[in-house]
N, C-alpha and C positions, 0 to 999 in steps of 0.2 A: 722801808719793805720792798719799795721798787727795785733798790738796788739786793737786796737778796736775794729775788726773785731773777734780776739780771745775773746773779752771780750761779744760782743752781742751775740756770738755760745754758750759761758758758761749760760748767763742767761737762751736762749732760753733753753738751756737744762736742766737747772737748774728747769724747768717751770715743763719741760717734764717729769723729773726723781721724781716730788711730785704727779703727775699725775698718774705715773708706782705706785708709793709707795702707793698711793691710791686702786688703779688698785688691786695691790698684796694681802693689809691688806681684800680686799673683798672679795679676793676669798678664800682667809686665813678661812673663815668659813665654804665653802662647804665639805669641807673632812669629817667633824663631823655629816652633815647633811644627807649627798645625798652620798650613794644611789646604788638602785639595776639598773641593767641597763637590757633593756628589747630590746630583737634582732627579729625582725619579718618583713618578707615581707609583700607585700602588700595584699595577698589573707589572711593569720593570721589576718591583721589589720582589714579587712572588718568583719571576721568571729567574732572580739570580739566585732567589732560595731553592730552589727546585733544580739548577743545576748544581750549586759549590755548597752546600749545608752538608759536613765531614760526618753528622748524624745519620742523614739518610742516605750515605754514598757508605756508609760502615754497614747500615742495615740491608741494603741491597748483596753487598757481600753473605749476608746471614742467608740470605732468600737461594744464589746460588748456592752454599752449603749446604741446605736443607734439601735441593734438588739432586743433589749427588747421592742425597741419602736412597733415593728412589733409585738410581743406578748399582750400588750397593745391595738393596732388599731383591734386585731381580736377578743375579750373577746366580751360577749356578755353583755347589762346591765342587771342587779339584778331586779327582780324582787320585789315589795313591797307588804307588808303585812302589814295591819293596823285592831284594835280591839278596840270596845269602850263599854260600859258598865256602868247604872248609879251609881255615887258614891252617893247619897243621896235618901234614900227612905221614902217620903214627908208623908206617913201615918202612917208608924209605927214609924219615924224621927230617922231613925239609919243610919249612915254611913256603905259603903260598907259589906251591907248585905247580904250574898254569901248565905245563908241557901232561903231567897225569893225565890222564885221557881215562882215569876210573876216579876224577873226585867227582864232588856231589854238586848240584848247582840247583837252587831252587828261585822262584820269580812268583810274584803276588802282585795282582790287579786290584783293588778297589775303590768300590763306588757308594759314595752316601747318597740315600735315597729317602727324600724328606715326605713325610705323610700330613693327613687332614688340613693338607693346601695351607701348610706354613708360609710358605713361598709367597704367594697371593696376598694372604693378611699382612705381610711384611712390607709387601709394597702400598697395599692400600693406606697400613698405616704411615709408612713415608709419605705420600700424596696426601695425606689430611695434616702431619708437618709440615709442609709445603705451602698449603694455605694455610696453616696458622700463622707461619713467617710472613707470606704477604699479605693477611691482615693485621698484624704488629707494624709492619711498614707504613701502610695506608693511615692508621691510627694514630704512627706516628708523625707522619704529614700532617692530620686533623690538628692534633696539638701543637705542633710548632708554627702552623700555620695560622691557630687562632694567638699565638703570642707574637707573632711578625705584625700581624694585622694590627692589632691590639697596639702595640709598641707602637706602630704607624700614624694611627691616628691619635695617641696622647703625643709624642713626638709634637705633632702638625699643631696642636691645638697649645703647647708648651712655648712651642715658636712665637705662635699670635700673640701669646701674653707676651712675651719677650719685648716684642714689638710694642707694645702698649707703654711697657717701661723704657725702653729706648728713648721713646717721643716726650714721656713726660719729662726723664732726667735729664735730656737736651734741652728741652723749654725752661729748666729751672737752672740749668746752669747758665742758660742766657741771663736769666733773669739776677741770678746771684752776680754775676758779673758787671751787670747795671747797678744793682744795688750796692755792689762793693765800691763802685765809683761815685756813688751822690751822697755816702755816709759822709768821707770826709768835708764833705761841702752841707753839709748840713740840712738837706734834702728828705734823707731817710735818715729813720733812728738805727741805733745797732742793734737792736731788740727784732726788730721785722726782718735785718738780716740775719740773724740766728734763727730766727723763726725759717726762712726758707732754706736758709742753709740744713737746718734738721730734717727737714723734709727731704731735701735732696739726699741726702745721707742713707736718713732711713729707707728711701726707693734703691739706693743701691745697694745696702745688706738685702735687703727681700729678693734684689735681682741675681745677687749672687749664691741666693739658696735657691732661686727657680735654676740657674743654668747648672747648677749639681743637679738638679732634678733630670733635667737635659741632657747632661753627660751619659748618668746611670742607665736613660731607655736606651740614649743612644748605645753604648756600649754593646746591651744585651740586643739591640738591632742590627749593629755591624757583624757580633759574632753570627747571630741564624744566616745573614747573607755573605759571609767571610769575606769582606772590604777590611781594607785597612785600617789598621786601628789609630791613622792620623787623619782618617778621611771627617769630614762633616755632612754629616747626610739632613737633605732640606726636604723634605716631603713636599711632594704638590698634587694638592687637591682640592675639588671643585663640588662643594655638595649637590646631590641631583635631588630637583620637587620629585622628581619622576619615581624616588625610593618608594615602594611597598611599605604600607604603614601597618603598624604592631596590630591594631583594631581590626585588621581587615581580614587577620588571621587567626583562626580558632585556635585554641587550646588541642583541641583531638586530632588533627590536623598535623602538631607539632611534634607529638606522640606517634601517629602514623609513621611520619619523616623518619623519626629517629630509629624506631623497630626496623623500619629497610635499611637505613644509611649506616647507623652508628656502628663502627669496625670491629669498638671493645666489647661491643654485646653480639657483634658476629664471631668474635675471638671465644668468649663465653659459652655460646651454643657449640662450638666446632671443636671446644674440649672437653664436652660430653660427647660427641661422635669419638674422637680423639681415643678418649678410656672406653668406652663401649668397642670398640673396634684393638685395643690394646687388649681387654679380656678374653676378645675371642679370638687373637695370638697367646696369649695364657694356654689358655682354653687345650689348642690346636700342640702347643707346646709339653703337654702333657703325655703327648700319644707317642709312644714311642716309632722314631726312625730307625733304617736298618741299614747293612751294608749290602754289597752284591759282592761276593771275592773269586773270582777266577783265580787259580795258582799251576803252576806247571812245578814239579818236583820231577829232577831224574833220575835220581840213585836212591831217593832216600822212602819208596812207598813201596807196599809188597809189588809193586810193577814196576817195572824201568818207566821212563818217561810217562810219568803219570798224571795226569793234567783232571779237573776238579772245579765244581762252581760250588757257593754254601752263599748261606745269610747269616748274619748275625746282627741280634738286634737284642736290646737293656730289657727284662724283666720290668714293667714299674711294679714291682713292691711295697719299695718304701717312699720312693722319691716321684711324686705325680705333680709337682708344681705346687702344692697347695698355696704355699708362702705369697708366691708373686698373683695366683689369681685369687687371695683373698683383697690381697694389695689393689687388686685389678677391679675389684669391684666397689671398694672404698674409695676410691678414685672418683669413679663414677658419679656415688653420693656425693661426694665433695664437691664435683664440677656441676651438678644439678642445682647443691644448696647454690654455688658462686652464683650461675646462672640466673636465680631470681635475687642475688643480692643487687647484682649489674640493671636488672629490669624496674626495680626498685629506686635502686638510686637514679637511672635516667628520668623516671617519671617523675621523679622530687625535683631533680636537676630543671630541667625543663618548665617545670609549674613556679618554681624560683625565679627561672631566668623571663621567664613570662610575665610573669607580674612586675619585676623589677624593670621591663625595656615598657610596660604599659604606661608605669607611674613620671618613667623619665621622660617618655615622648608627651604627653600629657600636661608634666610641668614647663618642658620647651616649649609648647604649643597655646600657654597660657600668655606668652609675653606676644607683646606687638612688634609685628615685622618690622616697625620701623622705628624703634627703640633703638637699636645698634646705632642704624644712621644719624638719629636725631643726636643721641649723644654724643656722637664724634663730632658732630658742627660746634654743640655750643661749648665743648673745649677750646675750640680754635677761636668761638668767638668771647669766652671767659680770658682764654690769654692775652687778650688784644687788650677789654676793658679794663684788665689788673693791670697789664702796662705802663696806661694815661690816667690811674688812679682813678676809674669808675665805680670801682669795686673794692674794698677794705682785703688786706693779707689774711685775716680769718675767713672772709666768704674764700677766694680763692683757693686756701688750702684744702678748706676745707669740701668744695667743688671736687678738687683734683682725689682727693680720696673716695668720693662717692663714688667718680667716672671710674677708676680703677679699680675700685670694689666688683661694681657693675660689668665691667669688661672680663674680669676672672671671673667673675662669676658664669655669664654666659657662653663665654668659652670653655667652663666645667660641665656646663649642662649639655654643651651639644656633644663635648668628649665623651662624656657619661651614657647619652643616649646612645653614641655610636658603641660602645663600648658594652652596653645593654645588648646590643642587637648582635654583634660580633658574639658574644657568648650566649644567644639563642642559635647563631650558627653552630659553634659547638656542638652546645648539648643537643641539636637533632642532626647530627653530619651533614648538612646541607647549606648551601650557599643561597638562603632565601633572602638576606637583607646585605644589603651593602656591594651589592654585585659589583 
C-alpha cells in the first residue's frame, strides 16, 4: 500500500513539476523585456492622472467646442447685398455694353431682424450646453479617479500578498535543497521530500495566478496614468490611524453630500433646464422674423433713380414649428423622469455602499491588532524548529497553509474596507474617506 501511495504521489508531483517548468519558462522572458520600476504614492498617481489621461484631455476639447457655440449664438446675421444690370442692349444689339449711358442698374441691401428674443435664447441654451459639458468632464474625473484609487489599493495589497508567497517559496526551496542532500544518506525519506516539493510547486502555481491578477490591475492603472507599458508600478501606501470611521458618519449626511456634489445628478438637473430653454427657443422660432430691404433702381421704375425701403416677412399660416415644439415638451418630461431615476439610484447606491463599508469595518476591527505581527514571528520559529526536526512534516506544511491563508485573508479584508470606502467616496461625490 505504501508503494502504491508513493507512486500516486510521484505522479502528482510530476504533473505539478511540469506546470512549474512551464511557469519558470514563461518567467524567463521577463528580465529582457521588463522594466523600469515606478514607485509612487496616491497623491503622485492622481497628479499624473490629471496631467496625462487622454480621456480627460479629449473631454477638455469638448468644453472648448461647446464654448465656441456661445460665440456662434451671439453673432448677428450678415446683411445681404445684390446688384443687377442689363446684359443685352436690344437697340445696339450688344452684350454688356458698359458704355451705354441708358443701361439699367438696381441695387438691393437687406438685413434679417430676428424677433421674440431668439438670439438671447440661443445664447442661454449654448451657455447651458457648456455647463453640461463641464459637468460631464468633472463626472468623468470622478469615475476615472475612483478606478485609479481602487486599482492603487488593489495593487498594493496584491503585492503584499505576493511578498508572503515569495518568503514561503524561498524558505521551501532551501528546505527542498537540504532534503535532497539528505535523501541519499538515508536521513530523510523520499516521501517527505516529495511532500515538501508538492507544497512548493503548489505555492508557485498560486503565485503565477496572483501575478497574472497583478498584471491585469497594473495594465489598467498604467493606462489611466499613461505610463509606459514596460513600467512596473509599486504603490507606496501607509494606512493612517486617523482615518475617519464609517460609524462616525450618518447615512443622511452622505445623502446630503451626494445631492450637493454628485455631478451626474447636476447633469440630470441641467438637462431639465436645457430642455426648458430649448422649448422657449422653439416657441420663439414660431414667431416670424422679417427682412428690412433698401433698394435703388436707376431706370426701371416710374421715376429715374428710384429709392425704396421695404419689409419682408413670412405669414405663419401652415408652419408654426409645431413639431419641434412638441418634441421640446416631450424632452422636458423625459429629462424630469431621468432626474428622478438618478436621484433614486444615488440613494440606493449610498445605502448599499454604506452597509458594505460598515460590515467591512466591523469585520476588520474584530481581528486582534497583534495577530498579524504574532503570526509573522511564529512562522519564522516554525521554520527553524522544522529544520532541526522538532516538528513533523505534517505540522510544518499545515502551519504554512494556515499562515498563508490568514495573511491573504487579512490583506483581502484591508483592501475590501478601502475599496468600500472608495465606493462611498464615489457615490457621494466627496472625498470623505482615505484622504
